[in-house]
C-alpha angles and dihedrals in degrees: 000000000000093000091048092053091046089054097046094044094044094048090047090049095050092049091046098044097031092103093052090048091049092049093051093041086056094048090049093049090047095057093062111355091244127124112290089215130080115199103203116197109228140171113257132187110329086012091287108160120238136165112255110208113229133167103245110253097170137059115284112280091013089152089065093055103042147019133283096259118075122209121203091250095046106143091220091073114099127218092254088042091062091061091043090054095040093055094032091237090154087067090061092064086054089071083080089064090049091049093054094042104253092113139018125223089249126036143090113314111258116252132207117270089246091056093047090055090063094050117129123229091266093047091053088072087072086073093060091085137042111275117246148212090241146009137145092299095047091060097041092047101036087120093057094131091056091048086057097042113119096017117130091216110031092182092055092046089052094052090052105035105027117020096060092055095034094055094046092050092049090051090055088057092047093051096048104029115152138148094257091049089051092053091048093050092049089051091050093046091057092042086054089065093060103023113018097174091055091046090051090051088051092051092049092051091049091050093052090049092053096050104264117161119262091245090055095047086052091053090053091063089059091203096132132045116277116252123201111280135202120254113234115249 
């Protein structure tokens, strides 16, 4: 049933948003005459590599001149790329990965192979399901670029401020996954576009209902600055 819903929703999404994707693909190509798509190698279910399709928001070959983490003030981001990132347009193209079965609509965000190699035993549970376009962590850390803005080493800041909580949030999803939870997370993802605070309150409520710890629920509200966390072993 889940795979059928993924297929239907992703196909519908590509048909509906296809014109938007094509317009931005053209604008991206126009700025530097390079491919508007970035095929990012990511670890899928059971760590199997796949190519995640993204609208390119950075200069060509950006992965060769910088780290994996991207701060909001990263000089590699192009003018059109700023819009792509602000409105999450690069996630629309990932509907293709859902359509072909590499990803699901809901699931832990796919990581680079290099990042997966550093996973702890607890984090490796994230590889037991298909990665997704959204889950708890995607909503809570939708502003990842802004969190990393101003840090001299974005990769280090990501490891200390985001990864510990992101992994814990995704594990809550993996341990409680259900069709109803998926529907609620998709709704909250859409809500976050127009009313982020309300979406975060919804995420915090869902986390509490699904047995998340008090400190993780508090992080989900995002009302206080993030402090370095500990990665689950």
